Backbone as JSON, one array per atom type, in Angstrom:
{
  "sequence": "MLAGVPTALAPCRPFPETVSPSDGKIEGINYTSITAYAVQAIKEQRELLRQKDRQIEELNARVERLERALNSK",
  "N": [[-235.12, -268.15, 126.69], [-235.74, -266.79, 129.88], [-233.77, -266.49, 132.58], [-234.34, -269.15, 133.76], [-237.07, -269.22, 133.34], [-239.66, -270.66, 131.6], [-240.13, -270.33, 128.04], [-242.81, -269.81, 127.2], [-243.84, -268.6, 129.44], [-242.33, -266.37, 129.8], [-243.18, -263.63, 129.08], [-244.8, -263.13, 131.26], [-243.26, -262.89, 133.45], [-242.68, -260.49, 135.04], [-245.03, -260.29, 136.5], [-245.8, -262.7, 138.08], [-247.88, -263.66, 139.66], [-250.15, -263.42, 138.2], [-250.59, -265.49, 136.48], [-251.3, -268.99, 136.02], [-249.18, -271.44, 135.97], [-248.49, -274.53, 134.28], [-246.65, -277.28, 133.71], [-244.77, -275.68, 132.32], [-246.34, -274.17, 130.69], [-248.91, -271.72, 130.16], [-251.67, -272.09, 132.09], [-253.83, -270.83, 133.22], [-255.23, -267.54, 133.76], [-255.13, -264.96, 136.08], [-257.37, -262.71, 136.16], [-258.25, -260.77, 137.93], [-255.97, -259.93, 139.31], [-254.54, -258.84, 137.17], [-256.19, -256.72, 136.49], [-255.82, -254.9, 138.6], [-253.17, -254.07, 138.1], [-253.54, -252.95, 135.58], [-255.3, -250.8, 136.1], [-253.65, -249.18, 137.71], [-251.64, -248.61, 135.86], [-253.11, -247.13, 134.0], [-253.76, -244.89, 135.56], [-251.19, -243.82, 135.91], [-250.57, -243.23, 133.24], [-252.49, -241.27, 132.72], [-251.59, -239.2, 134.37], [-249.12, -238.66, 133.17], [-250.07, -237.73, 130.7], [-251.41, -235.41, 131.54], [-249.21, -233.92, 132.43], [-247.85, -233.61, 129.99], [-249.78, -232.15, 128.58], [-249.78, -229.76, 130.07], [-247.17, -228.93, 129.55], [-247.31, -228.54, 126.77], [-249.16, -226.43, 126.68], [-247.66, -224.44, 127.98], [-245.54, -224.17, 126.16], [-246.93, -223.35, 123.86], [-247.87, -220.87, 124.76], [-245.45, -219.57, 125.05], [-244.55, -219.49, 122.37], [-246.52, -217.85, 121.29], [-245.96, -215.45, 122.67], [-243.39, -214.91, 121.65], [-243.99, -214.62, 118.93], [-245.64, -212.34, 119.03], [-243.76, -210.5, 119.93], [-242.0, -210.46, 117.77], [-243.67, -209.51, 115.74], [-244.24, -206.98, 116.61], [-242.14, -205.41, 116.05]],
  "CA": [[-235.6, -268.39, 128.03], [-235.24, -265.79, 130.82], [-233.38, -266.94, 133.92], [-235.09, -270.3, 134.25], [-238.51, -269.1, 133.08], [-239.97, -271.23, 130.29], [-240.43, -269.33, 127.02], [-244.23, -269.47, 127.21], [-244.14, -267.77, 130.61], [-241.42, -265.22, 129.85], [-243.85, -262.34, 129.15], [-245.49, -262.99, 132.54], [-242.28, -262.89, 134.52], [-242.8, -259.4, 136.0], [-246.25, -260.44, 137.29], [-246.04, -264.15, 138.11], [-249.13, -264.0, 140.34], [-251.27, -263.28, 137.27], [-250.75, -266.69, 135.66], [-251.24, -270.31, 136.65], [-248.4, -272.29, 135.07], [-248.58, -275.98, 134.39], [-245.69, -277.89, 132.78], [-244.12, -274.67, 131.51], [-247.33, -273.5, 129.85], [-249.9, -270.95, 130.92], [-252.92, -272.84, 132.21], [-254.9, -269.9, 133.54], [-254.85, -266.15, 134.02], [-255.87, -264.33, 137.17], [-257.74, -261.4, 135.64], [-258.38, -259.82, 139.04], [-254.63, -259.37, 139.53], [-254.2, -258.03, 136.01], [-256.99, -255.5, 136.57], [-255.16, -253.96, 139.51], [-252.02, -253.5, 137.38], [-254.05, -252.12, 134.48], [-255.82, -249.56, 136.69], [-252.5, -248.38, 138.11], [-250.99, -248.14, 134.63], [-253.96, -246.07, 133.44], [-253.56, -243.7, 136.4], [-249.88, -243.26, 135.58], [-250.67, -242.66, 131.91], [-253.26, -240.02, 132.84], [-250.71, -238.17, 134.94], [-248.17, -238.29, 132.12], [-250.79, -236.92, 129.73], [-251.61, -234.09, 132.16], [-247.93, -233.22, 132.39], [-247.6, -233.23, 128.6], [-250.72, -231.08, 128.25], [-249.26, -228.53, 130.68], [-245.96, -228.56, 128.81], [-247.75, -228.02, 125.48], [-249.74, -225.12, 126.94], [-246.56, -223.51, 128.26], [-244.81, -223.94, 124.91], [-247.79, -222.54, 123.01], [-247.84, -219.5, 125.29], [-244.13, -219.02, 124.72], [-244.55, -219.21, 120.94], [-247.37, -216.67, 121.09], [-245.2, -214.28, 123.14], [-242.32, -214.66, 120.69], [-244.6, -214.1, 117.7], [-246.05, -210.95, 119.29], [-242.55, -209.68, 120.0], [-241.47, -210.3, 116.4], [-244.61, -208.71, 114.96], [-244.3, -205.59, 117.1], [-240.93, -204.68, 115.62]],
  "C": [[-234.95, -267.38, 128.97], [-234.99, -266.42, 132.18], [-234.25, -268.07, 134.48], [-236.58, -270.25, 134.03], [-238.78, -269.69, 131.7], [-240.42, -270.14, 129.31], [-241.89, -268.9, 127.05], [-244.59, -268.54, 128.35], [-243.29, -266.51, 130.68], [-242.13, -263.88, 129.89], [-244.52, -262.08, 130.49], [-244.54, -262.86, 133.71], [-242.42, -261.72, 135.5], [-244.01, -259.54, 136.92], [-246.63, -261.92, 137.41], [-247.36, -264.53, 138.78], [-250.34, -263.9, 139.42], [-251.49, -264.53, 136.42], [-250.69, -267.95, 136.52], [-250.49, -271.22, 135.71], [-248.63, -273.77, 135.33], [-247.67, -276.56, 133.31], [-245.09, -276.87, 131.82], [-245.05, -273.93, 130.56], [-248.3, -272.72, 130.74], [-251.21, -271.72, 130.91], [-254.09, -271.9, 132.48], [-254.35, -268.52, 133.82], [-255.75, -265.6, 135.1], [-256.2, -262.89, 136.76], [-257.91, -260.35, 136.73], [-257.04, -259.15, 139.31], [-254.23, -258.44, 138.38], [-254.94, -256.7, 136.06], [-256.34, -254.47, 137.47], [-253.96, -253.3, 138.84], [-252.49, -252.56, 136.28], [-254.58, -250.78, 135.01], [-254.67, -248.65, 137.09], [-251.79, -247.8, 136.89], [-251.79, -247.02, 133.99], [-253.81, -244.79, 134.24], [-252.24, -243.02, 136.07], [-249.89, -242.61, 134.2], [-251.43, -241.34, 131.93], [-252.38, -238.89, 133.37], [-249.68, -237.72, 133.91], [-248.84, -237.41, 131.08], [-251.05, -235.51, 130.28], [-250.33, -233.27, 132.11], [-247.61, -232.75, 130.97], [-248.52, -232.1, 128.17], [-250.24, -229.74, 128.82], [-248.04, -228.02, 129.92], [-246.34, -227.95, 127.45], [-248.34, -226.63, 125.65], [-248.66, -224.07, 127.18], [-245.79, -223.17, 126.98], [-245.63, -223.09, 123.94], [-247.8, -221.08, 123.46], [-246.51, -218.83, 124.96], [-244.05, -218.64, 123.24], [-245.37, -217.95, 120.66], [-246.64, -215.4, 121.53], [-244.1, -213.91, 122.15], [-242.87, -214.09, 119.38], [-245.04, -212.65, 117.87], [-244.85, -210.04, 119.31], [-241.97, -209.44, 118.6], [-242.38, -209.4, 115.56], [-244.66, -207.26, 115.4], [-243.09, -204.78, 116.67], [-241.11, -204.05, 114.28]]
}
């Protein structure tokens, strides 16, 4: 149990407004609230992927430069 949160509700602790508890059990889920969190998470994941793509492109360019330098000797 997390700081007074019943075990069944522990996974929902960061977003308590997304569940309707009743007697320590989840009675309902507010999917509208979850959707807002999911959309934000997807946006953040997209940005991370863009950053990783840029990093991969930079590393590939670096490898190509190093290979050219080694082959020209």
